[in-house]
C-alpha positions as CSV (number, residue, x, y, z in Angstrom):
1,M,2.9,-0.4,-79.6
2,P,6.3,-1.4,-78.3
3,V,9.3,0.9,-78.9
4,K,11.6,-0.5,-81.4
5,K,15.1,-1.1,-80.0
6,E,18.0,0.6,-81.7
7,D,20.2,-1.6,-83.8
8,R,23.5,-2.5,-82.1
9,R,25.5,-0.9,-84.9
10,V,23.5,2.3,-84.6
11,K,24.2,2.4,-80.8
12,Y,27.9,1.9,-81.5
13,T,27.9,4.7,-84.2
14,K,26.2,7.2,-81.9
15,K,28.5,6.2,-79.0
16,M,31.6,6.9,-81.2
17,L,30.2,10.2,-82.4
18,K,29.4,11.4,-78.9
19,E,32.8,10.4,-77.6
20,S,34.5,12.1,-80.5
21,L,32.7,15.4,-79.8
22,V,33.5,15.3,-76.1
23,K,37.2,14.7,-76.9
24,L,37.2,17.6,-79.4
25,M,35.4,19.9,-76.9
26,H,38.2,19.3,-74.4
27,E,40.5,20.9,-77.1
28,K,38.4,23.8,-78.4
29,D,35.1,25.5,-78.3
30,L,32.1,23.9,-79.9
31,S,31.7,26.7,-82.4
32,R,35.1,25.8,-83.9
33,I,34.4,22.1,-84.2
34,T,33.3,20.8,-87.7
35,I,31.4,17.7,-88.7
36,K,34.4,16.6,-90.7
37,E,36.6,16.7,-87.5
38,I,34.0,14.7,-85.5
39,C,33.7,12.1,-88.3
40,E,37.5,11.7,-88.7
41,E,37.9,11.3,-85.0
42,A,35.1,8.7,-84.9
43,D,36.2,7.0,-88.2
44,I,32.7,7.4,-89.4
45,N,31.5,9.0,-92.7
46,R,29.6,12.3,-93.0
47,A,26.5,10.6,-94.5
48,T,26.2,8.4,-91.3
49,F,26.6,11.5,-89.1
50,Y,23.7,13.2,-91.0
51,A,21.6,10.1,-90.6
52,H,21.5,10.8,-86.8
53,Y,22.3,14.4,-86.2
54,Q,21.9,17.8,-87.9
55,D,25.2,19.4,-86.7
56,P,27.6,19.4,-83.7
57,Y,25.0,21.5,-81.7
58,D,22.4,18.8,-82.2
59,L,24.8,16.1,-81.2
60,L,25.7,18.0,-78.0
61,S,22.0,18.4,-77.3
62,K,21.4,14.7,-77.5
63,I,24.4,14.1,-75.2
64,E,22.9,16.4,-72.7
65,D,19.5,14.7,-73.0
66,D,21.1,11.3,-72.3
67,L,22.7,12.6,-69.1
68,M,19.6,14.4,-68.0
69,D,17.5,11.2,-68.5
70,N,19.9,9.1,-66.5
71,V,20.0,11.6,-63.6
72,Q,16.2,11.8,-63.6
73,V,15.9,8.0,-63.1
74,Y,17.6,8.4,-59.7
75,L,15.5,11.5,-58.8
76,Q,12.2,9.8,-59.7
77,A,12.9,7.0,-57.2
78,F,13.4,9.6,-54.4
79,D,10.6,11.1,-52.2
80,H,11.4,14.8,-52.2
81,T,8.7,15.5,-49.6
82,V,10.7,13.8,-46.9
83,I,13.4,15.8,-45.0
84,P,16.0,13.2,-43.8
85,R,15.7,13.3,-40.1
86,S,15.6,9.6,-39.1
87,D,18.4,7.2,-39.8
88,T,16.4,5.4,-42.4
89,E,15.4,8.6,-44.3
90,W,19.0,9.9,-44.1
91,T,20.4,6.6,-45.5
92,R,17.8,6.6,-48.4
93,T,18.7,10.2,-49.3
94,L,22.4,9.5,-49.0
95,N,22.2,6.5,-51.2
96,M,20.3,8.4,-53.9
97,V,22.8,11.3,-54.0
98,T,25.8,8.9,-53.9
99,N,24.4,7.0,-56.8
100,I,24.0,10.2,-58.9
101,L,27.6,11.1,-58.0
102,E,28.8,7.6,-59.0
103,Y,27.1,8.1,-62.3
104,L,28.8,11.6,-62.8
105,K,32.1,10.1,-61.8
106,A,31.8,7.3,-64.4
107,N,31.2,10.0,-66.9
108,A,33.6,12.6,-65.5
109,S,35.1,13.7,-68.8
110,L,31.6,14.6,-70.2
111,C,30.4,16.1,-66.9
112,K,33.4,18.4,-66.6
113,L,32.5,19.9,-69.9
114,L,28.8,20.2,-69.3
115,L,29.1,21.6,-65.9
116,N,31.9,24.0,-66.8
117,D,30.7,27.4,-65.4
118,K,32.1,29.4,-68.4
119,R,31.3,27.0,-71.3
120,N,27.8,25.6,-70.6
121,L,25.5,27.8,-68.5
122,H,22.6,26.4,-70.5
123,F,23.1,22.9,-69.3
124,Q,23.6,24.0,-65.7
125,K,20.1,25.7,-65.9
126,R,18.6,22.4,-67.3
127,I,20.1,20.5,-64.3
128,M,18.7,23.0,-61.8
129,L,15.3,23.0,-63.4
130,L,15.2,19.2,-63.3
131,V,14.9,19.4,-59.5
132,Y,13.4,22.9,-59.2
133,D,9.7,22.2,-59.4
134,P,9.3,19.3,-56.8
135,Y,11.8,20.7,-54.3
136,F,10.8,24.3,-54.6
137,L,7.1,23.5,-54.2
138,H,7.9,21.5,-51.1
139,L,10.0,24.4,-49.8
140,V,7.2,26.9,-50.4
141,T,4.7,24.7,-48.5
142,H,6.8,23.8,-45.5
143,S,9.4,26.5,-44.8
144,D,9.0,29.7,-42.8
145,Y,10.7,31.9,-45.3
146,T,8.7,34.7,-46.8
147,L,7.4,34.3,-50.3
148,E,10.0,36.9,-51.4
149,E,12.8,34.9,-49.7
150,R,12.0,31.4,-50.9
151,E,13.1,31.6,-54.5
152,Y,16.3,33.3,-53.6
153,V,17.0,30.7,-50.9
154,Y,16.4,27.8,-53.2
155,S,18.5,29.3,-56.0
156,F,21.3,29.9,-53.6
157,A,21.1,26.3,-52.3
158,L,20.9,24.7,-55.8
159,T,23.7,26.8,-57.4
160,G,25.8,26.0,-54.4
161,C,25.3,22.3,-54.9
162,V,26.2,22.6,-58.6
163,G,29.3,24.5,-57.6
164,I,30.4,21.7,-55.1
165,V,30.0,19.1,-57.9
166,Q,32.0,21.3,-60.3
167,T,34.8,21.7,-57.8
168,W,34.8,18.0,-57.0
169,L,35.1,17.1,-60.7
170,D,37.8,19.7,-61.2
171,N,39.8,18.2,-58.3
172,D,39.7,14.9,-60.1
173,M,37.2,13.5,-57.6
174,A,39.7,13.3,-54.8
175,Q,37.0,12.9,-52.2
176,S,34.7,9.8,-52.2
177,T,31.2,10.1,-53.6
178,H,30.0,9.2,-50.1
179,T,31.8,12.2,-48.6
180,I,30.6,14.6,-51.2
181,A,27.0,13.3,-50.9
182,Q,27.0,13.9,-47.2
183,L,28.2,17.4,-47.7
184,L,25.6,18.2,-50.3
185,I,22.7,16.9,-48.2
186,R,23.8,18.7,-45.0
187,L,24.3,22.0,-46.8
188,F,21.2,21.8,-48.9
189,Y,18.8,21.0,-46.1
190,R,20.5,23.4,-43.6
191,I,19.9,26.3,-46.1
192,T,16.4,25.4,-47.2
193,M,14.7,23.9,-44.1
194,G,13.6,27.3,-42.7
195,K,14.8,30.0,-40.3
196,K,13.2,28.5,-37.2
197,E,14.6,25.0,-37.7
198,Q,18.0,26.5,-38.5
199,M,18.0,28.4,-35.2
200,A,16.9,25.3,-33.3
201,S,19.7,23.2,-34.8
202,L,22.2,25.9,-33.7
203,N,21.0,26.0,-30.1
């Protein structure tokens, strides 16, 4: 059975409520934001808010889900089993990471909030888990790290990547998405590809 498309007015209403919450979260903590404030900012009544969301936390959760779904679209089109060694593989990986960064840049106000290291550790964990299973399983199979080392190595690489994106957003994206994508790929694969390959690349 085909999924019923959302009414244009419903889409607009949800968009305004989401934008209102993001704006308010730049001013104060989520715990201090009321439904009344969100509705006044969006110029939407409370009954309409409750037709779509339970409270500000539910609204934020839906905002996070939207961003996660959009990032996952890019990841699903990427072959995580291929380490980019050839020009073709490197270009494909670079394009994928650049596209994700372009999406984050287009939604910079939201991403600064969600990736804030003090405010939203929960969302950071969701982002990391999004790529954890496929990349970690590939690392376990193909690297020469010990079983004890592998999870630490992957955690280090992934949290480092998140940190780079946070810094880039905090610096108002002064560097191009292409430049940051190159940095992310080089650092991620240099860390995770295994001890023997690291030594070979240094010699």
